[in-house]
Gaussian input, Z-matrix of N, CA and C with variables (Angstrom, degrees):
# hf/3-21g

backbone

0 1
 N
 C     1     B1
 C     2     B2     1     A1
 N     3     B3     2     A2     1     D1
 C     4     B4     3     A3     2     D2
 C     5     B5     4     A4     3     D3
 N     6     B6     5     A5     4     D4
 C     7     B7     6     A6     5     D5
 C     8     B8     7     A7     6     D6
 N     9     B9     8     A8     7     D7
 C    10    B10     9     A9     8     D8
 C    11    B11    10    A10     9     D9
 N    12    B12    11    A11    10    D10
 C    13    B13    12    A12    11    D11
 C    14    B14    13    A13    12    D12
 N    15    B15    14    A14    13    D13
 C    16    B16    15    A15    14    D14
 C    17    B17    16    A16    15    D15
 N    18    B18    17    A17    16    D16
 C    19    B19    18    A18    17    D17
 C    20    B20    19    A19    18    D18
 N    21    B21    20    A20    19    D19
 C    22    B22    21    A21    20    D20
 C    23    B23    22    A22    21    D21
 N    24    B24    23    A23    22    D22
 C    25    B25    24    A24    23    D23
 C    26    B26    25    A25    24    D24
 N    27    B27    26    A26    25    D25
 C    28    B28    27    A27    26    D26
 C    29    B29    28    A28    27    D27
 N    30    B30    29    A29    28    D28
 C    31    B31    30    A30    29    D29
 C    32    B32    31    A31    30    D30
 N    33    B33    32    A32    31    D31
 C    34    B34    33    A33    32    D32
 C    35    B35    34    A34    33    D33
 N    36    B36    35    A35    34    D34
 C    37    B37    36    A36    35    D35
 C    38    B38    37    A37    36    D36
 N    39    B39    38    A38    37    D37
 C    40    B40    39    A39    38    D38
 C    41    B41    40    A40    39    D39
 N    42    B42    41    A41    40    D40
 C    43    B43    42    A42    41    D41
 C    44    B44    43    A43    42    D42
 N    45    B45    44    A44    43    D43
 C    46    B46    45    A45    44    D44
 C    47    B47    46    A46    45    D45
 N    48    B48    47    A47    46    D46
 C    49    B49    48    A48    47    D47
 C    50    B50    49    A49    48    D48
 N    51    B51    50    A50    49    D49
 C    52    B52    51    A51    50    D50
 C    53    B53    52    A52    51    D51
 N    54    B54    53    A53    52    D52
 C    55    B55    54    A54    53    D53
 C    56    B56    55    A55    54    D54
 N    57    B57    56    A56    55    D55
 C    58    B58    57    A57    56    D56
 C    59    B59    58    A58    57    D57
 N    60    B60    59    A59    58    D58
 C    61    B61    60    A60    59    D59
 C    62    B62    61    A61    60    D60
 N    63    B63    62    A62    61    D61
 C    64    B64    63    A63    62    D62
 C    65    B65    64    A64    63    D63
 N    66    B66    65    A65    64    D64
 C    67    B67    66    A66    65    D65
 C    68    B68    67    A67    66    D66
 N    69    B69    68    A68    67    D67
 C    70    B70    69    A69    68    D68
 C    71    B71    70    A70    69    D69
 N    72    B72    71    A71    70    D70
 C    73    B73    72    A72    71    D71
 C    74    B74    73    A73    72    D72
 N    75    B75    74    A74    73    D73
 C    76    B76    75    A75    74    D74
 C    77    B77    76    A76    75    D75
 N    78    B78    77    A77    76    D76
 C    79    B79    78    A78    77    D77
 C    80    B80    79    A79    78    D78
 N    81    B81    80    A80    79    D79
 C    82    B82    81    A81    80    D80
 C    83    B83    82    A82    81    D81
 N    84    B84    83    A83    82    D82
 C    85    B85    84    A84    83    D83
 C    86    B86    85    A85    84    D84
 N    87    B87    86    A86    85    D85
 C    88    B88    87    A87    86    D86
 C    89    B89    88    A88    87    D87
 N    90    B90    89    A89    88    D88
 C    91    B91    90    A90    89    D89
 C    92    B92    91    A91    90    D90
 N    93    B93    92    A92    91    D91
 C    94    B94    93    A93    92    D92
 C    95    B95    94    A94    93    D93
 N    96    B96    95    A95    94    D94
 C    97    B97    96    A96    95    D95
 C    98    B98    97    A97    96    D96
 N    99    B99    98    A98    97    D97
 C   100   B100    99    A99    98    D98
 C   101   B101   100   A100    99    D99
 N   102   B102   101   A101   100   D100
 C   103   B103   102   A102   101   D101
 C   104   B104   103   A103   102   D102
 N   105   B105   104   A104   103   D103
 C   106   B106   105   A105   104   D104
 C   107   B107   106   A106   105   D105
 N   108   B108   107   A107   106   D106
 C   109   B109   108   A108   107   D107
 C   110   B110   109   A109   108   D108
 N   111   B111   110   A110   109   D109
 C   112   B112   111   A111   110   D110
 C   113   B113   112   A112   111   D111
 N   114   B114   113   A113   112   D112
 C   115   B115   114   A114   113   D113
 C   116   B116   115   A115   114   D114
 N   117   B117   116   A116   115   D115
 C   118   B118   117   A117   116   D116
 C   119   B119   118   A118   117   D117
 N   120   B120   119   A119   118   D118
 C   121   B121   120   A120   119   D119
 C   122   B122   121   A121   120   D120
 N   123   B123   122   A122   121   D121
 C   124   B124   123   A123   122   D122
 C   125   B125   124   A124   123   D123
 N   126   B126   125   A125   124   D124
 C   127   B127   126   A126   125   D125
 C   128   B128   127   A127   126   D126
 N   129   B129   128   A128   127   D127
 C   130   B130   129   A129   128   D128
 C   131   B131   130   A130   129   D129
 N   132   B132   131   A131   130   D130
 C   133   B133   132   A132   131   D131
 C   134   B134   133   A133   132   D132
 N   135   B135   134   A134   133   D133
 C   136   B136   135   A135   134   D134
 C   137   B137   136   A136   135   D135
 N   138   B138   137   A137   136   D136
 C   139   B139   138   A138   137   D137
 C   140   B140   139   A139   138   D138
 N   141   B141   140   A140   139   D139
 C   142   B142   141   A141   140   D140
 C   143   B143   142   A142   141   D141
 N   144   B144   143   A143   142   D142
 C   145   B145   144   A144   143   D143
 C   146   B146   145   A145   144   D144
 N   147   B147   146   A146   145   D145
 C   148   B148   147   A147   146   D146
 C   149   B149   148   A148   147   D147
 N   150   B150   149   A149   148   D148
 C   151   B151   150   A150   149   D149
 C   152   B152   151   A151   150   D150
 N   153   B153   152   A152   151   D151
 C   154   B154   153   A153   152   D152
 C   155   B155   154   A154   153   D153
 N   156   B156   155   A155   154   D154
 C   157   B157   156   A156   155   D155
 C   158   B158   157   A157   156   D156
 N   159   B159   158   A158   157   D157
 C   160   B160   159   A159   158   D158
 C   161   B161   160   A160   159   D159
 N   162   B162   161   A161   160   D160
 C   163   B163   162   A162   161   D161
 C   164   B164   163   A163   162   D162
 N   165   B165   164   A164   163   D163
 C   166   B166   165   A165   164   D164
 C   167   B167   166   A166   165   D165
 N   168   B168   167   A167   166   D166
 C   169   B169   168   A168   167   D167
 C   170   B170   169   A169   168   D168
 N   171   B171   170   A170   169   D169
 C   172   B172   171   A171   170   D170
 C   173   B173   172   A172   171   D171
 N   174   B174   173   A173   172   D172
 C   175   B175   174   A174   173   D173
 C   176   B176   175   A175   174   D174
 N   177   B177   176   A176   175   D175
 C   178   B178   177   A177   176   D176
 C   179   B179   178   A178   177   D177
 N   180   B180   179   A179   178   D178
 C   181   B181   180   A180   179   D179
 C   182   B182   181   A181   180   D180
 N   183   B183   182   A182   181   D181
 C   184   B184   183   A183   182   D182
 C   185   B185   184   A184   183   D183
 N   186   B186   185   A185   184   D184
 C   187   B187   186   A186   185   D185
 C   188   B188   187   A187   186   D186
 N   189   B189   188   A188   187   D187
 C   190   B190   189   A189   188   D188
 C   191   B191   190   A190   189   D189
 N   192   B192   191   A191   190   D190
 C   193   B193   192   A192   191   D191
 C   194   B194   193   A193   192   D192
 N   195   B195   194   A194   193   D193
 C   196   B196   195   A195   194   D194
 C   197   B197   196   A196   195   D195
 N   198   B198   197   A197   196   D196
 C   199   B199   198   A198   197   D197
 C   200   B200   199   A199   198   D198
 N   201   B201   200   A200   199   D199
 C   202   B202   201   A201   200   D200
 C   203   B203   202   A202   201   D201
 N   204   B204   203   A203   202   D202
 C   205   B205   204   A204   203   D203
 C   206   B206   205   A205   204   D204
 N   207   B207   206   A206   205   D205
 C   208   B208   207   A207   206   D206
 C   209   B209   208   A208   207   D207
 N   210   B210   209   A209   208   D208
 C   211   B211   210   A210   209   D209
 C   212   B212   211   A211   210   D210
 N   213   B213   212   A212   211   D211
 C   214   B214   213   A213   212   D212
 C   215   B215   214   A214   213   D213
 N   216   B216   215   A215   214   D214
 C   217   B217   216   A216   215   D215
 C   218   B218   217   A217   216   D216
 N   219   B219   218   A218   217   D217
 C   220   B220   219   A219   218   D218
 C   221   B221   220   A220   219   D219
 N   222   B222   221   A221   220   D220
 C   223   B223   222   A222   221   D221
 C   224   B224   223   A223   222   D222

   B1=1.4379
   B2=1.5155
   B3=1.2829
   B4=1.4590
   B5=1.5167
   B6=1.3293
   B7=1.4511
   B8=1.5203
   B9=1.3237
   B10=1.4514
   B11=1.5203
   B12=1.3156
   B13=1.4489
   B14=1.5259
   B15=1.3149
   B16=1.4626
   B17=1.5252
   B18=1.3340
   B19=1.4590
   B20=1.5182
   B21=1.3211
   B22=1.4550
   B23=1.5248
   B24=1.3178
   B25=1.4692
   B26=1.5289
   B27=1.3141
   B28=1.4620
   B29=1.5253
   B30=1.3244
   B31=1.4684
   B32=1.5179
   B33=1.3053
   B34=1.4622
   B35=1.5228
   B36=1.3170
   B37=1.4640
   B38=1.5256
   B39=1.3272
   B40=1.4609
   B41=1.5267
   B42=1.3237
   B43=1.4656
   B44=1.5264
   B45=1.3320
   B46=1.4634
   B47=1.5265
   B48=1.3288
   B49=1.4670
   B50=1.5292
   B51=1.3212
   B52=1.4623
   B53=1.5292
   B54=1.3210
   B55=1.4658
   B56=1.5286
   B57=1.3145
   B58=1.4700
   B59=1.5299
   B60=1.3241
   B61=1.4639
   B62=1.5290
   B63=1.3227
   B64=1.4579
   B65=1.5264
   B66=1.3260
   B67=1.4664
   B68=1.5263
   B69=1.3230
   B70=1.4630
   B71=1.5294
   B72=1.3177
   B73=1.4596
   B74=1.5227
   B75=1.3212
   B76=1.4681
   B77=1.5233
   B78=1.3231
   B79=1.4646
   B80=1.5189
   B81=1.3202
   B82=1.4625
   B83=1.5229
   B84=1.3141
   B85=1.4726
   B86=1.5292
   B87=1.3202
   B88=1.4681
   B89=1.5270
   B90=1.3228
   B91=1.4626
   B92=1.5318
   B93=1.3292
   B94=1.4680
   B95=1.5326
   B96=1.3337
   B97=1.4661
   B98=1.5248
   B99=1.3158
   B100=1.4766
   B101=1.5186
   B102=1.2830
   B103=1.4635
   B104=1.5333
   B105=1.3237
   B106=1.4586
   B107=1.5238
   B108=1.3108
   B109=1.4665
   B110=1.5388
   B111=1.3189
   B112=1.4677
   B113=1.5256
   B114=1.3198
   B115=1.4690
   B116=1.5243
   B117=1.3300
   B118=1.4681
   B119=1.5218
   B120=1.3116
   B121=1.4652
   B122=1.5240
   B123=1.3087
   B124=1.4685
   B125=1.5241
   B126=1.3402
   B127=1.4614
   B128=1.5288
   B129=1.3163
   B130=1.4577
   B131=1.5290
   B132=1.3180
   B133=1.4724
   B134=1.5248
   B135=1.3188
   B136=1.4643
   B137=1.5215
   B138=1.3222
   B139=1.4654
   B140=1.5240
   B141=1.3287
   B142=1.4662
   B143=1.5218
   B144=1.3117
   B145=1.4674
   B146=1.5249
   B147=1.3324
   B148=1.4691
   B149=1.5246
   B150=1.3280
   B151=1.4645
   B152=1.5292
   B153=1.3212
   B154=1.4673
   B155=1.5206
   B156=1.3085
   B157=1.4622
   B158=1.5268
   B159=1.3416
   B160=1.4677
   B161=1.5240
   B162=1.3479
   B163=1.4463
   B164=1.5193
   B165=1.3358
   B166=1.4670
   B167=1.5258
   B168=1.3291
   B169=1.4680
   B170=1.5295
   B171=1.3168
   B172=1.4597
   B173=1.5313
   B174=1.3460
   B175=1.4601
   B176=1.5298
   B177=1.3186
   B178=1.4696
   B179=1.5253
   B180=1.3133
   B181=1.4687
   B182=1.5207
   B183=1.3279
   B184=1.4684
   B185=1.5284
   B186=1.3252
   B187=1.4673
   B188=1.5231
   B189=1.3142
   B190=1.4708
   B191=1.5166
   B192=1.3278
   B193=1.4665
   B194=1.5262
   B195=1.3221
   B196=1.4623
   B197=1.5249
   B198=1.3248
   B199=1.4653
   B200=1.5205
   B201=1.3245
   B202=1.4624
   B203=1.5188
   B204=1.3126
   B205=1.4698
   B206=1.5304
   B207=1.3253
   B208=1.4605
   B209=1.5280
   B210=1.3280
   B211=1.4673
   B212=1.5229
   B213=1.3216
   B214=1.4614
   B215=1.5260
   B216=1.3233
   B217=1.4629
   B218=1.5249
   B219=1.3379
   B220=1.4795
   B221=1.5266
   B222=1.3211
   B223=1.4593
   B224=1.4943
   A1=111.32
   A2=117.81
   A3=121.31
   A4=111.79
   A5=118.76
   A6=120.17
   A7=112.08
   A8=118.95
   A9=119.37
   A10=111.88
   A11=117.68
   A12=120.09
   A13=111.84
   A14=118.92
   A15=118.84
   A16=111.43
   A17=117.52
   A18=120.12
   A19=110.97
   A20=117.01
   A21=121.96
   A22=112.31
   A23=117.28
   A24=120.98
   A25=111.80
   A26=117.41
   A27=120.83
   A28=112.45
   A29=116.64
   A30=119.91
   A31=109.45
   A32=114.20
   A33=120.56
   A34=107.91
   A35=115.73
   A36=120.95
   A37=108.46
   A38=116.62
   A39=119.13
   A40=110.38
   A41=117.56
   A42=121.12
   A43=114.19
   A44=117.48
   A45=118.79
   A46=112.06
   A47=117.43
   A48=120.77
   A49=109.73
   A50=116.95
   A51=120.54
   A52=109.62
   A53=116.94
   A54=121.11
   A55=110.98
   A56=116.83
   A57=121.39
   A58=109.81
   A59=116.90
   A60=120.32
   A61=110.78
   A62=116.73
   A63=121.19
   A64=111.10
   A65=116.66
   A66=120.97
   A67=109.95
   A68=116.66
   A69=120.86
   A70=111.14
   A71=117.17
   A72=121.06
   A73=110.90
   A74=116.90
   A75=120.35
   A76=111.21
   A77=116.86
   A78=120.91
   A79=111.66
   A80=116.34
   A81=120.07
   A82=110.91
   A83=117.00
   A84=120.70
   A85=110.11
   A86=117.19
   A87=120.43
   A88=111.73
   A89=117.01
   A90=120.28
   A91=112.82
   A92=117.10
   A93=120.49
   A94=110.61
   A95=116.22
   A96=118.35
   A97=110.44
   A98=115.02
   A99=120.68
   A100=108.77
   A101=119.90
   A102=127.11
   A103=109.88
   A104=115.86
   A105=121.27
   A106=108.12
   A107=115.93
   A108=122.61
   A109=108.81
   A110=116.27
   A111=120.56
   A112=112.57
   A113=118.21
   A114=119.57
   A115=111.10
   A116=117.15
   A117=120.10
   A118=110.07
   A119=116.81
   A120=120.73
   A121=109.49
   A122=116.94
   A123=121.14
   A124=110.90
   A125=117.39
   A126=120.66
   A127=111.27
   A128=116.41
   A129=120.94
   A130=110.01
   A131=116.86
   A132=120.99
   A133=110.95
   A134=116.79
   A135=120.39
   A136=111.01
   A137=117.19
   A138=120.61
   A139=110.51
   A140=116.83
   A141=120.80
   A142=110.37
   A143=117.46
   A144=120.27
   A145=111.59
   A146=116.46
   A147=119.85
   A148=111.25
   A149=116.47
   A150=119.94
   A151=110.99
   A152=117.31
   A153=120.36
   A154=110.73
   A155=116.49
   A156=120.95
   A157=110.68
   A158=116.32
   A159=121.24
   A160=112.74
   A161=117.10
   A162=120.07
   A163=116.36
   A164=117.76
   A165=119.30
   A166=109.75
   A167=116.45
   A168=120.63
   A169=113.14
   A170=118.22
   A171=121.67
   A172=108.60
   A173=118.27
   A174=119.77
   A175=113.24
   A176=117.65
   A177=120.48
   A178=109.91
   A179=116.30
   A180=120.09
   A181=109.99
   A182=117.26
   A183=120.47
   A184=110.72
   A185=116.29
   A186=120.78
   A187=110.42
   A188=117.31
   A189=120.91
   A190=112.22
   A191=116.56
   A192=119.90
   A193=110.96
   A194=115.87
   A195=120.16
   A196=111.46
   A197=117.28
   A198=120.03
   A199=111.53
   A200=116.62
   A201=120.12
   A202=110.30
   A203=116.25
   A204=119.73
   A205=111.01
   A206=116.60
   A207=120.31
   A208=110.42
   A209=117.43
   A210=121.19
   A211=111.33
   A212=117.08
   A213=121.50
   A214=113.96
   A215=116.36
   A216=120.31
   A217=110.06
   A218=116.84
   A219=117.99
   A220=110.85
   A221=114.90
   A222=119.88
   A223=109.68
   D1=-44.00
   D2=-175.31
   D3=-59.81
   D4=-37.96
   D5=-176.41
   D6=-65.44
   D7=-43.09
   D8=-179.33
   D9=-81.19
   D10=-31.90
   D11=-179.34
   D12=-74.15
   D13=-20.51
   D14=-179.21
   D15=-66.58
   D16=-16.37
   D17=174.35
   D18=-62.53
   D19=-19.02
   D20=-177.35
   D21=-111.73
   D22=11.51
   D23=-176.63
   D24=-57.00
   D25=-34.89
   D26=-178.43
   D27=-107.89
   D28=10.87
   D29=179.77
   D30=-70.01
   D31=147.04
   D32=179.29
   D33=-137.07
   D34=130.80
   D35=179.66
   D36=-127.99
   D37=140.33
   D38=175.76
   D39=-66.39
   D40=156.70
   D41=-176.33
   D42=-53.72
   D43=-37.36
   D44=-179.39
   D45=-66.82
   D46=-31.94
   D47=177.56
   D48=-73.91
   D49=-38.39
   D50=176.00
   D51=-59.72
   D52=-40.82
   D53=178.29
   D54=-62.62
   D55=-42.52
   D56=178.63
   D57=-64.00
   D58=-43.23
   D59=179.28
   D60=-64.27
   D61=-38.06
   D62=179.00
   D63=-63.56
   D64=-43.12
   D65=177.34
   D66=-61.54
   D67=-45.15
   D68=-179.83
   D69=-62.60
   D70=-44.25
   D71=-179.82
   D72=-64.69
   D73=-47.50
   D74=-179.92
   D75=-59.58
   D76=-43.25
   D77=-179.59
   D78=-66.85
   D79=-41.96
   D80=-179.79
   D81=-64.95
   D82=-45.35
   D83=-179.07
   D84=-66.37
   D85=-38.00
   D86=179.50
   D87=-63.91
   D88=-24.77
   D89=-178.79
   D90=-84.44
   D91=-9.36
   D92=-179.33
   D93=-75.74
   D94=147.22
   D95=175.95
   D96=-71.82
   D97=151.90
   D98=175.67
   D99=-78.32
   D100=147.42
   D101=-7.25
   D102=-77.82
   D103=141.99
   D104=178.19
   D105=-76.99
   D106=130.48
   D107=-177.13
   D108=-96.33
   D109=131.67
   D110=-175.39
   D111=-59.17
   D112=-34.12
   D113=178.94
   D114=-66.23
   D115=-30.57
   D116=176.32
   D117=-69.47
   D118=-40.94
   D119=177.73
   D120=-61.97
   D121=-42.50
   D122=178.92
   D123=-61.55
   D124=-45.39
   D125=179.72
   D126=-62.45
   D127=-40.27
   D128=178.07
   D129=-64.16
   D130=-46.06
   D131=-179.84
   D132=-60.73
   D133=-43.27
   D134=179.52
   D135=-63.65
   D136=-41.53
   D137=179.57
   D138=-63.94
   D139=-41.27
   D140=178.33
   D141=-64.95
   D142=-42.86
   D143=177.55
   D144=-60.02
   D145=-45.30
   D146=179.99
   D147=-61.67
   D148=-46.74
   D149=-177.88
   D150=-66.32
   D151=-41.15
   D152=177.87
   D153=-65.81
   D154=-38.82
   D155=178.20
   D156=-63.83
   D157=-30.04
   D158=178.12
   D159=-82.59
   D160=-4.99
   D161=174.07
   D162=115.23
   D163=-5.65
   D164=179.66
   D165=-69.81
   D166=134.67
   D167=-177.67
   D168=-126.84
   D169=-3.19
   D170=-179.47
   D171=-85.78
   D172=118.55
   D173=-176.66
   D174=-62.70
   D175=-31.37
   D176=178.61
   D177=-68.68
   D178=-42.19
   D179=177.96
   D180=-65.84
   D181=-43.30
   D182=177.89
   D183=-58.69
   D184=-44.38
   D185=179.51
   D186=-61.97
   D187=-48.87
   D188=-177.95
   D189=-63.19
   D190=-42.65
   D191=177.67
   D192=-60.48
   D193=-43.25
   D194=-178.57
   D195=-65.88
   D196=-43.33
   D197=179.74
   D198=-67.85
   D199=-36.76
   D200=176.37
   D201=-64.11
   D202=-44.68
   D203=178.59
   D204=-62.18
   D205=-38.72
   D206=177.53
   D207=-61.01
   D208=-41.60
   D209=179.43
   D210=-65.47
   D211=-33.62
   D212=-175.75
   D213=-86.36
   D214=-13.86
   D215=-177.13
   D216=-77.65
   D217=122.50
   D218=177.01
   D219=-66.63
   D220=141.80
   D221=178.82
   D222=-123.57

């Protein structure tokens, strides 16, 4: 986790963007089957951070991008 998350060590988001990312993360995690695996949550969070950092602000789009990336990530 630390290696990929360090790309965001100096990232800064305004409070309204953090709120949008939180909604996207909560929705994406809620859609996962039980039991939820922490590595999946991490991958989703990283995808949301990347997309938000690139300018995406729609929580539905952030959620969909993150879930799609999770499906495409080899495990």
